[in-house]
C-alpha positions in Angstrom: -16.4 41.4 18.9 -15.7 37.7 18.7 -14.4 38.0 15.1 -12.1 40.9 16.1 -10.8 39.0 19.0 -10.0 36.0 16.9 -8.3 38.3 14.4 -6.3 39.9 17.1 -5.2 36.5 18.3 -4.1 35.4 14.8 -2.2 38.7 14.4 -0.5 38.2 17.7 0.4 34.7 16.7 1.8 35.9 13.4 3.9 38.5 15.2 5.3 36.0 17.7 6.1 33.5 15.0 7.7 36.1 12.8 9.8 37.5 15.6 10.8 33.9 16.8 11.9 33.1 13.2 13.9 36.3 13.0 15.5 35.7 16.4 16.3 32.1 15.4 18.0 33.3 12.2 19.9 36.0 14.2 21.1 33.3 16.6 22.2 31.0 13.8 24.1 33.9 12.2 25.8 34.7 15.5 26.7 31.0 15.9 28.1 30.8 12.4 30.0 34.1 12.8 31.5 32.8 16.0 32.5 29.5 14.3 34.3 31.6 11.6 36.0 33.9 14.1 37.2 31.1 16.4 37.8 28.4 13.9 35.8 26.0 16.1 32.5 24.3 15.2 32.1 23.0 18.8 31.7 25.9 21.2 30.1 23.9 24.0 28.6 20.5 24.7 25.2 21.6 23.3 26.8 22.0 19.8 27.4 18.3 19.7 27.4 16.2 22.9 28.8 13.1 21.4 31.5 14.9 19.4 32.4 17.1 22.4 32.9 13.9 24.5 35.3 12.5 21.9 37.2 15.8 21.7 37.6 16.0 25.5 38.9 12.4 25.6 41.3 13.1 22.7 42.5 16.3 24.4 43.2 14.3 27.6 45.2 11.7 25.6 47.0 14.5 23.7 48.0 16.2 27.0 49.3 12.9 28.4 51.3 12.3 25.2 52.8 15.8 25.4 53.7 15.2 29.0 55.5 11.9 28.1 57.4 13.9 25.4 58.4 16.5 28.0 59.5 13.8 30.5 61.6 12.3 27.8 63.3 15.5 27.0 64.2 16.0 30.7 65.4 12.4 31.0 67.5 12.6 27.9 69.1 15.8 29.1 70.1 14.2 32.4 71.3 11.0 30.7 73.4 13.0 28.3 75.1 14.8 31.2 75.7 11.5 32.9 77.2 10.1 29.8 79.7 12.9 29.7 80.5 12.5 33.4 81.1 8.7 32.8 83.4 9.5 29.9 85.3 11.9 32.1 85.5 9.3 34.9 86.8 6.7 32.5 89.5 9.1 31.3 90.6 9.5 34.9 90.7 5.8 35.6 92.6 5.1 32.4 95.1 7.7 33.4 95.5 6.1 36.8 95.9 2.7 35.1 98.8 4.1 33.1 100.4 5.5 36.3 100.0 2.2 38.0 101.6 0.4 35.1 104.5 2.9 35.3 104.8 2.3 39.0 104.9 -1.5 38.6 108.6 -1.4 38.0 111.1 -2.6 40.6 113.8 -0.2 39.4 111.9 2.9 40.5 113.0 4.6 43.7 110.8 5.4 46.7 110.8 9.1 45.7 109.6 8.2 42.2 106.9 6.0 43.5 105.8 8.7 45.9 105.6 11.2 43.0 103.3 8.8 41.2 101.2 8.4 44.3 100.8 12.2 44.5 99.5 12.3 40.9 97.0 9.5 41.7 95.9 11.4 44.8 95.1 14.4 42.6 93.2 12.1 40.2 91.2 10.7 43.1 90.1 14.2 44.1 89.1 14.8 40.4 87.1 11.6 40.3 85.2 12.6 43.5 84.4 15.9 41.8 83.1 14.1 38.7 81.0 11.7 40.9 79.4 14.9 42.4 78.5 16.3 39.1 75.2 18.3 38.9 72.8 19.4 36.2 71.8 23.0 35.4 69.4 23.0 38.3 72.0 21.9 40.8 70.6 18.4 41.1 73.3 15.7 41.6 73.5 13.1 38.7 74.6 10.2 40.9 72.4 10.5 44.0 69.5 8.4 42.7 66.1 9.9 43.6 67.8 11.9 46.4 69.0 14.3 43.8 69.3 17.2 46.3 71.8 15.3 48.4 75.5 15.4 47.6 76.4 11.8 46.9 80.1 11.6 47.8 82.1 13.1 50.5 85.9 12.7 51.2 87.1 12.6 54.7 90.8 12.0 54.8 91.5 8.9 52.8 87.9 7.7 52.9 85.2 8.5 50.4 81.6 7.7 51.4 78.3 7.6 49.6 75.2 9.4 51.0 72.9 9.2 48.0 69.8 6.9 47.5 70.0 3.3 46.4 67.3 3.7 43.8 66.8 6.0 40.8 63.8 8.0 39.7 61.6 6.3 37.1 60.3 8.5 34.3 57.3 7.7 32.2 58.0 8.3 28.5 55.1 6.4 27.1 51.7 5.0 28.2 53.3 1.8 29.4 57.0 2.7 29.2 59.3 3.9 32.1 63.0 4.4 32.2 65.6 5.3 34.8 66.7 8.9 34.4 70.0 8.2 36.0 72.2 5.8 38.0 73.1 5.6 41.6 76.6 6.4 42.7 76.8 3.1 44.5 76.2 1.1 41.3 78.7 3.3 39.3 81.5 3.8 41.7 81.1 1.8 44.9 80.1 -1.8 44.3 82.9 -2.8 42.0 84.0 -6.5 42.1 87.3 -6.8 43.8 90.3 -8.5 42.2 89.6 -10.1 38.9 85.9 -10.1 39.7 85.9 -13.7 40.8 88.7 -14.0 43.3 91.4 -11.9 44.9 95.0 -12.6 45.5 97.3 -11.2 48.2 100.8 -11.6 49.7 101.2 -12.1 53.4 102.6 -9.1 55.2 105.2 -11.4 56.8 106.8 -12.5 53.5 110.5 -11.9 53.3 111.2 -13.2 49.7 110.8 -11.3 46.5 108.0 -13.5 45.0 104.8 -11.8 43.9 101.4 -13.2 42.8 99.3 -12.0 39.9 95.5 -11.5 39.9 94.9 -14.8 38.3 92.2 -16.2 35.9 89.3 -18.7 36.0 89.8 -21.8 33.9 86.7 -23.7 35.0 83.9 -21.6 36.4 81.8 -24.5 37.7 84.7 -26.2 39.5 85.7 -22.9 41.2 82.1 -22.2 42.1 81.9 -25.5 43.9 85.3 -25.1 45.6 85.1 -21.4 46.5 83.0 -22.1 49.7 85.9 -24.1 51.1 88.3 -21.1 50.8 90.1 -18.9 51.3 93.0 -20.9 50.0 96.6 -20.4 51.1 99.7 -21.1 49.0 102.5 -21.7 51.5 106.1 -22.2 50.6 108.0 -24.7 52.7 111.1 -23.8 50.7 111.8 -21.6 47.7 110.9 -24.5 45.4 108.0 -26.3 47.2 104.6 -25.2 48.1 101.4 -26.5 49.7 97.9 -25.3 48.8 95.4 -25.5 51.7 91.8 -24.6 52.3 90.0 -24.2 55.6 90.0 -28.0 56.1 93.7 -28.6 55.4 96.1 -29.4 52.5 94.5 -29.7 49.1 97.5 -30.3 46.8 101.3 -29.7 46.6 103.6 -28.5 43.9 107.1 -27.4 42.9 108.3 -24.0 41.8 111.3 -22.8 39.8 112.1 -19.2 40.7 114.3 -18.8 37.6 111.3 -19.1 35.3 108.4 -18.4 37.6 105.3 -20.5 37.1 101.5 -20.9 37.1 99.8 -22.5 40.0 96.5 -24.2 39.0 93.9 -25.7 41.3 90.1 -26.0 41.6 89.3 -24.3 38.3 91.6 -21.3 38.6 95.2 -20.4 38.0 97.6 -17.8 39.4 101.0 -16.7 38.2 103.8 -16.4 40.7 107.2 -14.8 39.9 110.3 -13.9 41.8 112.0 -15.9 44.6 109.9 -16.9 47.6 111.5 -17.5 51.0 110.6 -20.5 53.2 107.5 -19.5 55.2 106.2 -17.1 52.6 102.5 -17.4 51.7 99.9 -16.1 49.4 96.1 -16.0 49.8 93.4 -16.7 47.2 89.8 -15.7 48.3 86.5 -15.2 46.7 86.0 -11.6 45.5 83.9 -9.2 47.3 83.3 -5.6 46.2 85.3 -2.4 46.6 84.8 1.2 45.7 86.9 2.7 42.9 87.9 5.4 45.4 89.2 2.7 47.9 91.1 1.1 45.1 92.8 4.3 44.2 93.5 5.1 47.8 94.9 1.6 48.4 97.3 2.1 45.4 98.4 5.5 46.8 99.1 3.8 50.2 101.0 1.1 48.5 103.2 3.5 46.5 103.9 5.6 49.6 104.7 2.6 51.8 108.3 2.1 53.0 107.5 -1.3 54.6 106.7 -3.4 51.6 109.3 -5.6 49.9 109.4 -5.8 46.1 107.2 -8.9 46.0 104.5 -7.5 48.2 104.5 -4.2 46.3 104.3 -5.9 42.9 101.4 -8.0 44.2 99.5 -5.1 45.5 100.1 -2.9 42.4 99.0 -5.8 40.2 95.9 -6.2 42.3 95.1 -2.5 42.0 95.6 -2.6 38.2 93.1 -5.5 38.0 90.5 -3.7 40.1 90.9 -0.5 38.1 90.3 -2.6 35.0 87.1 -3.9 36.6 86.1 -0.3 37.5 86.6 0.8 33.9 84.6 -2.1 32.6 81.8 -1.2 35.0 81.8 2.4 33.8 81.6 1.1 30.2 78.6 -1.1 31.1 76.8 1.8 32.7 77.6 4.1 29.8 76.2 1.5 27.3 73.1 1.4 29.4 72.8 5.2 29.4 73.2 5.2 25.6 70.5 2.6 25.3 68.1 4.6 27.4 68.8 7.8 25.4 67.9 5.8 22.3 64.8 4.5 23.9 63.7 8.1 24.7 64.4 9.2 21.1 62.3 6.3 19.8 59.5 7.0 22.3 59.4 10.7 21.4 59.2 9.8 17.7 56.3 7.5 18.5 54.6 10.1 20.7 55.0 12.8 18.0 53.3 10.7 15.5 50.5 9.9 18.0 50.1 13.6 18.8 49.6 14.3 15.1 46.9 11.7 14.9 45.2 13.1 18.0 45.3 16.7 16.6 44.0 15.5 13.2 41.1 13.7 14.8 40.3 16.7 17.1 40.4 19.0 14.1 38.0 16.8 12.1 35.6 16.9 15.0 35.8 20.5 16.1 37.4 22.7 13.5 35.2 25.0 11.3 34.8 24.1 7.6 35.3 27.7 6.4 33.9 27.2 2.9 30.8 25.5 4.2 30.4 28.0 7.1 30.8 31.0 4.8 28.2 29.6 2.4 25.9 28.9 5.4 26.4 32.5 6.7 25.5 33.9 3.4 22.3 31.8 3.2 21.3 32.7 6.8 21.8 36.4 6.1 19.7 36.2 2.9 17.0 34.4 4.9 17.1 36.9 7.7 16.8 39.8 5.3 13.9 38.1 3.6 12.2 37.4 6.9 12.6 41.0 8.0 11.4 42.4 4.7 8.4 40.1 4.7 7.5 41.1 8.3 7.8 44.8 7.4 5.7 44.5 4.3 2.9 42.7 6.0 3.0 45.2 8.9 2.2 48.0 6.4 -1.0 46.4 5.0 -4.0 48.6 5.7 -6.1 45.7 6.9 -3.3 44.7 9.2 -3.1 48.3 10.5 -6.8 48.4 11.0 -7.0 45.1 12.8 -3.9 46.0 14.9 -5.4 49.3 15.7 
């Protein structure tokens, strides 16, 4: 009885071992078939914990890189739309500059000047429309991060800005951010007045025909030191003599020849005066503040429609508007150059991210993709081994002694 019992135990062990071996081979075959059907060696963390950790990290980095790429595409699209809007705005301002140059002619009648003013008013409305440009989703290009708010509104002769003062920053690389737009205030509102350094104007009480130009800076450091003492007044005591004064009193004197006009120079700046001043006429030179391009255009319209200005006052105000329009165009050009640089930055970043994504995908593939040749060979070996195991088990099960002991 003991011998039979031991034999039964050995037989049971044999059966269990044989079945375990067959199940293990079947499991291996299933795994290999799954690898061949999915193309992936790593089905779960148990297939290779260290490799799976690397793959997960690489997938995270790949996803981030793809998001940077997507961010760049959106930013580039918005910047391209802004670039076109800036080009359109520049065309408008250059057209207004041409109209202002045409109007700066003392031989034109009031009716002709008013006709030009009407054209500039129409150009002003067109510029407001451009400044309110939107993308395909209806988001405003010049509202900063408040893209759902219409940036500009026109109420009578006043155009006001309601957008944000900051722009949205878009991440286009691991450590790279760019502005996806520009605020309307930086593009259209905060334009340096006059020539950008100082402004000139004619007193409303002038009775002569003299006008003053926008002027230029000859010595920036001297003017910088003197500007705080301004504004400066050029007062004509007679048609040929003037006094320049600051807030503390007279600074210098000079003579003027109305037949040739002349340049008045002081404290690092110079201004051109032309025409014939009357005794008591005066002109003011003051440090430049800022003005919106809309206000500049509206001021020019008001000047051309005015019936109270003499030729000198009108010429001065038109010249001032032309100078400020030039500053506005320069500002648009600067913004457009910045937009172009950002578009180029996005292109370069996307090229870099594309290369990085290829590297990530190659590394992920090397860690997780199935080697079809090796897997096919392995499957064939496993199938042969399984068949052999099954045949061996079946053959042993048919032995008479085995049947006797089993029975």
